[in-house]
N, C-alpha and C positions, 0 to 999 in steps of 0.2 A: 051696485057694490057699496057697502056701508063705509062710513068714514071712521069707524072704530070709536065712536063716542057713546055707545050703548053698552052697559055692563049688567051682568046678572049678579045678584047678591050671593056671596059665598057663604054657605052654611047659614048660621044665625046672624052673620054680619059682625060678629064680635071677635072671636079668636079662631084661627084655623086649627083644625084637628091635628094631633101629633103626626108629623110626617107629611101633612098636606101642604099644598102651596096654593096661593091665590094667583090664578092665571091672568094674563093681560086683559082678557075680556070679562073678568070678574072684579068685584070690589067688596070691601067691607062696608060697614055703615058709614054715612057721610062724615060724621064727626071724627071717626077713626081714620077715614081716608084723608081728611084735612090735616090731621095730626101727622100722618105719614108724609104728606106733601110738605109740611113745615120741616120735617126731618131731612127731606131731600134738599131743601133750600139751604139748610145749615151745612149739609155735606158739601155742596158746591160753592159755598160762600167764600171760603179762603182763597181758592185759586181765582174765582170769578171776579172778585173785586181787587185782588192784587194785580192781576194782569192789566186791566185798563189803567191803573195808576202807573205801572211801569211803562206803559205805552204812551202816557201823557194824554189819555182820553177821559171823558166824563164817566165816572163809575156809576152814576145814577142811570145814565143812558145804557151802559153796558148791562146792568142788572135787568132793566126793563126789556131790552132787546133779547136777552137770554130767555125770558119768558115767551116772547113772541116767536123766537126761533124754535123753542121746544114745541109750541103749538103747531107750527108749520111741519116739523118733523113727524109728530104724531099723526097729523092728518095725511101726510104723504105716504106713510107706511101703513096706513089703515089700522093703526092701533096694535100692530103685531110686534113692534120693536119698542119696548119700554125704554126710554132714554131721556136724559136731560142734556140740553145743549148749553154750554157756558162759554165764556170768553177763552179763546185758545192762547195758551202760553207760548206756543210755537212761534208766534209773531213778535214776541217781545224783543228779540234780537234784531229783527227786521226794522221795527220802529226805531230802535236806538241808532242803527246805521243810517236810516233815512234822515233822522233829525240831526245826526252829526254832519250830514252833507248839506245842512241848511233847509231841510224839508219841514213843512208845517204839519199840523194835525190833518189838514185836508189832503196833503200829499200822502201821508200814511194811509188814510182810509181809502184814497183812490187806488193806491197800489194793491191794497188788500182786497178791494172790490174785484179787481181783475183776477186775483187768485181764486176768489169765490166763484167767479164765472167759469174759470178753467175747471175747478172741482166739479161744478154742475155738469159740464160737458163730459168729463171723465165718467161721472156716474151714468150718463146716458149711454156711453160706450160700453160700460160694464153690463148694463141691462141688455145691450144688443149682442155682445160677443162673449160675455162670461168673465169670470175672475182671472182666466188664463192671461189676459192681456196685461194685467197688473204685474204678474210675475215676470212676464217676458220683458217688459220695459224697465221694471224696477226690482231686480233681484235683491236678496237680502244684503249682499255686499255693498250695494249702492245705497239702499235705504238706511242701513246702519251708519254709513259714513256721513250721509246728509244730516241725520239726527245728531250725530256726534259734533259736527262742525257748527250746527245751529246752537247747541248748548254751550260749547266752549268759546264760541265767538262772543258770548255775553260776559266773559270774565272781566274785561276792562271796565264794563259798566259798574259792576260791584266795586272793583278796586279803586276807581277814580271818582265815582259819583256818590255812592251810598255809604260805604264803609267810613270814609274820612269825616263824615258829618258827626259821628259819635262812635269811636272805635270800641269803647267799653260796653255801651248798650248793644252794639252790633255783636260783640263777642258773646255776651251773656245770652242774647236772643238766639244766636247760632247754636250754642250749647243746649239750651232748653229745647229748641225745635228738633235738634238731632235726637235728644233723649225721648221726646214725644213720639217721633217717627218710629224709633226702634223699640221702646219699652211699653208703649200703650197697646191695648188690644181692642179688637172689634171696632165698633163705631168710632171710638175716640181716636184710634190711629188714623182713621180716614179724614179727620179734621185737624191733624197735627199742625198744619200751616196756620189755620185759623187760631189754634191755641197759642202758637208762637207769636202771632200778632198781638193777642190779648196780653200775653206776658210782656212783650216789648213795650206796649202802652203803659203797663203798670210800672215797669222799671224806669221808663223815661219820666213818668210823673213823680216817682220817688226821688230820682236823681235831681229833678228840678227843685223839689222841696229841700233836699239835703245840701246840694252843691250850688244851687242857683243857676244862672245862665251859663251856657257853654260858649267858648270862643272857638269857632270852627267854621268851615264853609257851610252855607245853607243850601237849600235846594237849587238856588240859582247859581251856585258855584262861587259865591262871594264869601270871604272870611269875615265874620262879624260876630258880635254877641247876640245870642238869640235863645229863646226857650226851646227845649227839646220837644215839648208837647204844647202846641198852641191851639186852643179851642175857641179862639176869638171869633172865627168865621162861623162856628157852629151856632152860637147864640143869635147871630144875625140872619141865619138861613130860615126860610119858611118851612112849615111842616108839609105843605102841599104845593106842588108846582111842577111844571114840565121841565125835563132835563134840557140841556143845551144841544141844539142840532146844528149841523153844518154840512155843506155839500162836499163831495170829493173833488180832488184835483189830480190829473193824470200826468205823470212824468215818466218817460221810458227808463231813466236810470233807477228810479224808485221801484218801478214794476219789476225790473230784472232782479233787483235785490230780493223782492218778496216771492217771486215765482217758485223757487226751490222748496218752499214750505209745503207746497201742494203734495209733495211726496210723503211727508210725515202725516198729513191729514188723511190721505187715502189709506195709509197703513193703520192709523188710529180707528177709522171707521170700520175697516175690515176686522180688526181685532175685537172691536166692541160688538159687532153683529154676531161674530162667532161665539163670544162669551155669553151673550144673552140667549142665543139659540140653545147652547148647552144647558143653561140654567132652567129655561122654561120647557125644555124638551121639544121645542118646535123648530125644526131645521129652517134656517132663515137665509140660506144661500141665495134664494130667489129675490130677496129684499136688499142684497148688498148694493146693487146699483142704485136702487131707489133711495137708500139711506145716504149714500154719497151725494146724490143729486140734491136731496133735501137739505143736507148740510151746506152745500154750495149755495143754494137758493136763499137760505136763511142768512148766510154771511153776506151775500150781495145786498139784501134788504137792510141789514144792520149797518153796513159800512156806507150805504147810500145816504143814510140819515146822520152819519157822523159817529157811529158806534164801532166797536171792535168786531172781528170775525168770531165765529163760534165753532165748537167741535163737541163731539160726544164726551161725556165725563165718566171716568172710571170710578170716581168717588161714589157716584150714585149706584153703580153696579155693586159696590161693597154694601150699601144700605139694603139693596134687594137681597143679596146673599145672606145678610144677617137676619132680615125679617121674613124671608121667603114670601114676600108679597110683591108680585110682579105686575100688579094692576096699573094700567095706564091712567086710570082715574086719579091715582096719587100724583102722577106727573102733571096732569092737568091742574090739580090743586097747587102744586109747586109753581107752575108757570103763572098762575093767578097771583100767588104771593109775591113773586118776583116783579110782576107789573106794579103792584102796590108799593113795593120798596122803591122802584124806579121813579115813582111820582112823589117821593119825599126828599126834597133838597137837603133837609137837615141830616139825613142819612149820608148823602154824598159828601157833606162837609166833614162829617166824622171820618169818613174814609180818606178824604184829602188831607186830614191832619196827621196821618201816619208818619211818625218821625223817620228821618232818613236813616238813622242808625238801625232802626228796627228792620227796615227794608234791606239794609246791608247784611244783617245777620241771616235773614231768611233767604236772600238770593244767593248767598254763598253755597248753601245746600241745594237750593232749587235749580240753579243753573248747572251745577255739577251733576245733579241727578239726570237732567235732560241729556247732557253730553254722554254720560256713562251708559245710558240706556241704549245708545247706539252700539256700544260694545256688547251689551246684553243681546241685541238682535243677532250679532255675529255668533255669539256663543250658542244660542238656541238653534240657529240654523247651520251650525257646524261649518262656518265659513273658514276656509283654509288660507290664512294670510302668509303661509310659506310659499304659496303659488304666486309668482311675480305678476300673473295676469290679474290677480286680486290686489296684490300689495302695491303695485306701482301707481295706479290711478287713485287709490284710496290715500296713500301717503302724500301724494302731491296735492290732492284736493283738500285734505284736512289742514295741512300747513298753510296753504293759500287762504283758506277760510278763517282759521284761527289767528293767523298772523296779520291779516288785513292786507295781503299782497294785492296790488292793483295793476290793471292793464288799461292804459290810456288809449282809447280808440280815436278820439278827436279832442278838440279844445273843450267841447261841451259834454263829452260823454266818455265814461270809463267804467270798467267792470272791476269789482273788488270784493273781498270778503266772502260772504255767504254765496252770492250769485256766481262769482268766478269759481269758487271752490266746487260748487255743485255742478257747474258746466264741465269742469275738468273731470270730476268723478264719473258723471253719467256718460259723457261722450267718450272719455278715455277708456272706460271699461268696454263699451260696445265696439269701439274702433279696434282696440287691442285684441278683443276676443275674435273679431273677424279676421285679423291678420296673424294671430298666434298659431304656432305649430300645434298639431293635434294632441301631442302628449301633455300640453299645458291646459287643455280644455277639460273641465270636469262637467259631466252631464248633469244638469239640474232640470229634471222633467218639468215641462210646463203643466199647468193645471188644466184639467178638463172642466168644462162648465158643469157646475153642480158639486164639485169637490171643494173642500175648505181647508186643505193643508196649509196654504199660504196664510189664510186668516188665523189659523191656530198658531202658527209659528210667529206671526207678527203681533199676536195679542199681547205680547210682553210690553208693548208701549202704547198706552192710550194717552192723547193730548192732555188731558187734565190730570194723569198721574203726576206728571211733573207738577201740575198745578196743585194736586191735592195732596198732594203730597201729600203738581200738580202737576200730565199736561195735561203741560197741559198739558195727558195727555196725553194731556197732553196729553205730550207729546207724548203718551208720554209715560206712564208706568205700567206695570203688568196688571193685568186684570185678572189691564191697566188702562 
């Protein structure tokens, strides 16, 4: 069986005929394929370098490992599922919680590595038993609630960390990013977050020229006089060099905080595979388990080296839809470009110089979008919140997750926030469903192997929608 790395030339290799598509096993000429690969890199850029910055991880390593993850994914799916894997925004809230509890970067990557391993095992189970097990364990009422509390749990990060660094730059960046998301069309709307970052850079530079230093808290939380935009580290950085690596550290409290995100990752992959199958005309239900496992394996490798986890990106689906070029050769080109970016420390220094106010303006929209996509899942799946069987576990779980309610188990271990909220939603729903009277139970048919209703319904939130706004994603937006 081939690895999907051989392509036939489509037509004359120049431009597809009207109405024609370039299939995954075809390609255009290599220069045009390289150009399409560069376009895919630009599309994933916004979310993929914002996410590691928000998680406190090395953006150079994140970009480099996104290229490696994409290669792993393409090889595992034998070139049938054109997709780019970038840093998942679903874990931003997890990283913030772990760091607030005193965790280090190693603690963050260790917790996320475990999630990647669990995702890999889920993929194997889906390969064996079919997509029906996903719906049985994680019906839409549960997945929507988990995505919602993951997004809204991030609100304090924006309010207390980023926005206070420069409220006016944050406000202007928020307004511009919102206009870009809503008003731009086609490819430009897919990189709205990236455009918002550029706008924020320019505004910060202009404010430094006009108003001088700002007296506010800096990235370390100390109130001081500082420049909004500081490129001093950029000039000192080398053009070529390896990113910084570190090993993971495993702590149960951090792992339990991170585990709920696996629900969002499964749904993202399911929606992505369904969307790509519809666009290419190639039913890909048989590749769902493989795609989930490949995502998990790539995330394990990335986090083992100190990088962030990865997930399939909806922004790149948008590029395929706009160009009608589904060639996996373009994704190989994009992965190679990402590797080159990762080996440029000067690029990482530019990313690290993003002003806090800029991040404040972008995250207001980004985090809110992640949370509200949970509600979108309920709407598309016609979840009835008038039914107390759905309402009670969801209401309790979301308030616990968003409010940071904690449950102290021992002197050294407690559950709180995302972890406790997810446990309440997931266990509460299944326990109450088992005990509830018959008239409260609504029959939600399980999926037979080979059907894709669940995938279609959950395609409204891909990880890096949020990201690209993005989830990530994400988490994350409709495809998405």
